[in-house]
KEPA-575757 format. One record per residue (C-alpha): x, y, z; residue in one letter; residue number from 0. Coordinates in nm, 2 decimals. Example, Ala and Ser with C-alpha at 12.3 -4.5 7.8 and 13.67 -1.06 7.14 Angstrom:
REC       px       py       pz   code   pos
REC     1.23    -0.45     0.78      A     0
REC     1.37    -0.11     0.71      S     1
REM end
This chain:
REC       px       py       pz   code   pos
REC     2.43    -0.32    -2.10      M     0
REC     2.19    -0.57    -2.24      E     1
REC     1.86    -0.42    -2.36      S     2
REC     1.53    -0.50    -2.52      V     3
REC     1.36    -0.30    -2.80      K     4
REC     1.01    -0.18    -2.72      V     5
REC     0.73     0.01    -2.89      Q     6
REC     0.46     0.23    -2.75      V     7
REC     0.14     0.02    -2.69      K     8
REC    -0.05     0.32    -2.58      G     9
REC    -0.11     0.60    -2.34      V    10
REC    -0.37     0.52    -2.07      Y    11
REC    -0.56     0.70    -1.81      G    12
REC    -0.58     0.51    -1.47      T    13
REC    -0.71     0.58    -1.13      N    14
REC    -0.36     0.68    -1.04      Q    15
REC    -0.31     0.92    -1.33      G    16
REC    -0.16     0.86    -1.67      F    17
REC     0.07     0.58    -1.79      A    18
REC     0.26     0.49    -2.11      I    19
REC     0.27     0.12    -2.17      I    20
REC     0.58     0.00    -2.35      L    21
REC     0.57    -0.33    -2.52      E    22
REC     0.86    -0.57    -2.60      E    23
REC     0.91    -0.61    -2.98      M    24
REC     1.01    -0.96    -2.95      E    25
REC     0.88    -1.08    -2.61      G    26
REC     0.58    -1.08    -2.40      E    27
REC     0.66    -0.82    -2.13      E    28
REC     0.53    -0.47    -2.09      F    29
REC     0.66    -0.18    -1.88      L    30
REC     0.41     0.07    -1.75      P    31
REC     0.57     0.42    -1.68      V    32
REC     0.35     0.67    -1.49      F    33
REC     0.36     1.02    -1.64      I    34
REC     0.20     1.35    -1.61      S    35
REC    -0.11     1.47    -1.80      K    36
REC     0.10     1.70    -2.01      G    37
REC     0.35     1.42    -2.10      Q    38
REC     0.07     1.19    -2.18      A    39
REC    -0.08     1.46    -2.42      F    40
REC     0.26     1.51    -2.58      S    41
REC     0.33     1.15    -2.63      I    42
REC    -0.01     1.07    -2.77      E    43
REC     0.03     1.37    -3.01      A    44
REC     0.35     1.22    -3.12      G    45
REC     0.22     0.88    -3.17      V    46
REC    -0.09     0.99    -3.35      S    47
REC     0.10     1.24    -3.57      G    48
REC    -0.14     1.52    -3.48      K    49
REC    -0.01     1.87    -3.50      Q    50
REC    -0.07     2.14    -3.25      A    51
REC    -0.16     2.49    -3.38      P    52
REC     0.18     2.60    -3.23      R    53
REC     0.49     2.38    -3.17      P    54
REC     0.49     2.18    -2.84      L    55
REC     0.81     2.18    -2.65      T    56
REC     0.91     1.84    -2.79      H    57
REC     0.85     1.95    -3.15      D    58
REC     1.08     2.26    -3.08      L    59
REC     1.35     2.03    -2.94      I    60
REC     1.34     1.82    -3.24      L    61
REC     1.38     2.13    -3.47      K    62
REC     1.68     2.25    -3.26      I    63
REC     1.84     1.88    -3.29      I    64
REC     1.78     1.89    -3.66      S    65
REC     1.92     2.24    -3.71      D    66
REC     2.24     2.14    -3.52      M    67
REC     2.28     1.85    -3.77      D    68
REC     2.22     1.59    -3.49      L    69
REC     2.00     1.28    -3.51      E    70
REC     1.83     1.09    -3.24      I    71
REC     2.00     0.75    -3.23      E    72
REC     1.79     0.60    -2.95      S    73
REC     1.62     0.64    -2.61      V    74
REC     1.69     0.38    -2.34      T    75
REC     1.53     0.34    -2.00      I    76
REC     1.84     0.22    -1.82      D    77
REC     1.77     0.23    -1.45      D    78
REC     1.52     0.23    -1.18      L    79
REC     1.61     0.41    -0.86      M    80
REC     1.38     0.43    -0.57      D    81
REC     1.07     0.38    -0.79      G    82
REC     1.19     0.63    -1.06      T    83
REC     1.30     0.54    -1.40      F    84
REC     1.61     0.69    -1.55      M    85
REC     1.67     0.72    -1.92      A    86
REC     1.94     0.82    -2.17      E    87
REC     1.88     1.01    -2.50      L    88
REC     2.15     0.93    -2.75      R    89
REC     2.22     1.20    -3.03      L    90
REC     2.46     1.14    -3.30      V    91
REC     2.65     1.34    -3.55      R    92
REC     2.87     1.13    -3.79      G    93
REC     3.07     0.91    -3.56      E    94
REC     3.03     1.13    -3.24      R    95
REC     2.77     1.03    -2.99      I    96
REC     2.62     1.27    -2.74      F    97
REC     2.45     1.09    -2.44      P    98
REC     2.21     1.29    -2.23      Y    99
REC     2.02     1.20    -1.90      D   100
REC     1.65     1.26    -1.97      V   101
REC     1.31     1.17    -1.81      R   102
REC     1.18     0.87    -1.98      P   103
REC     0.87     1.05    -2.09      S   104
REC     1.07     1.33    -2.26      D   105
REC     1.29     1.08    -2.45      G   106
REC     0.98     0.88    -2.55      I   107
REC     0.80     1.19    -2.67      A   108
REC     1.11     1.28    -2.89      L   109
REC     1.14     0.92    -3.01      A   110
REC     0.78     0.87    -3.12      V   111
REC     0.80     1.20    -3.33      R   112
REC     1.11     1.08    -3.49      N   113
REC     1.05     0.71    -3.52      N   114
REC     1.36     0.64    -3.32      S   115
REC     1.44     0.32    -3.13      D   116
REC     1.33     0.29    -2.78      I   117
REC     1.50     0.03    -2.55      F   118
REC     1.47    -0.08    -2.19      I   119
REC     1.76    -0.24    -2.01      S   120
REC     1.71    -0.61    -1.94      K   121
REC     1.77    -0.54    -1.57      D   122
REC     1.49    -0.28    -1.56      V   123
REC     1.26    -0.50    -1.75      M   124
REC     1.33    -0.79    -1.52      D   125
REC     1.26    -0.58    -1.21      R   126
REC     0.96    -0.37    -1.33      A   127
REC     0.81    -0.55    -1.63      G   128
REC     0.47    -0.70    -1.64      R   129
REC     0.29    -0.97    -1.81      K   130
REC    -0.02    -0.90    -2.03      K   131
REC    -0.24    -1.05    -1.76      E   132
REC    -0.10    -0.83    -1.49      E   133
REC    -0.17    -0.52    -1.70      L   134
REC    -0.53    -0.63    -1.77      S   135
REC    -0.59    -0.67    -1.39      D   136
REC    -0.45    -0.31    -1.33      S   137
REC    -0.73    -0.14    -1.51      G   138
REC    -0.54     0.03    -1.78      F   139
REC    -0.78     0.17    -2.04      E   140
REC    -0.75     0.45    -2.30      K   141
REM end
């Protein structure tokens, strides 16, 4: 599966709720992914490096991953079915790979805390990606 590497451009409030915008590292397309308020908070905390007084769920999961001698290899948004994005979280230990089906927002929340790679399949980006002008016209604002 061919994919493109992306980074988190930001978490935005819209008139439809919250969205995370993923930006191609070597391209000009963006992928908006609508998420819940809780997921928006968790991703924003991961991006900013802010620590909650008690561990958030994604912080706990990272601790468990580490305690089991696993590392996050990557998160890939790999499919779009009936308007819902699908993603895979890839954990590694040595030569062994452990792939898990995850919600994109959970995978991204883990990846930003761990500085892990985030990818989008080329097929998904071709179907759902947006140009910068299209995002501006959509009213995305912090």
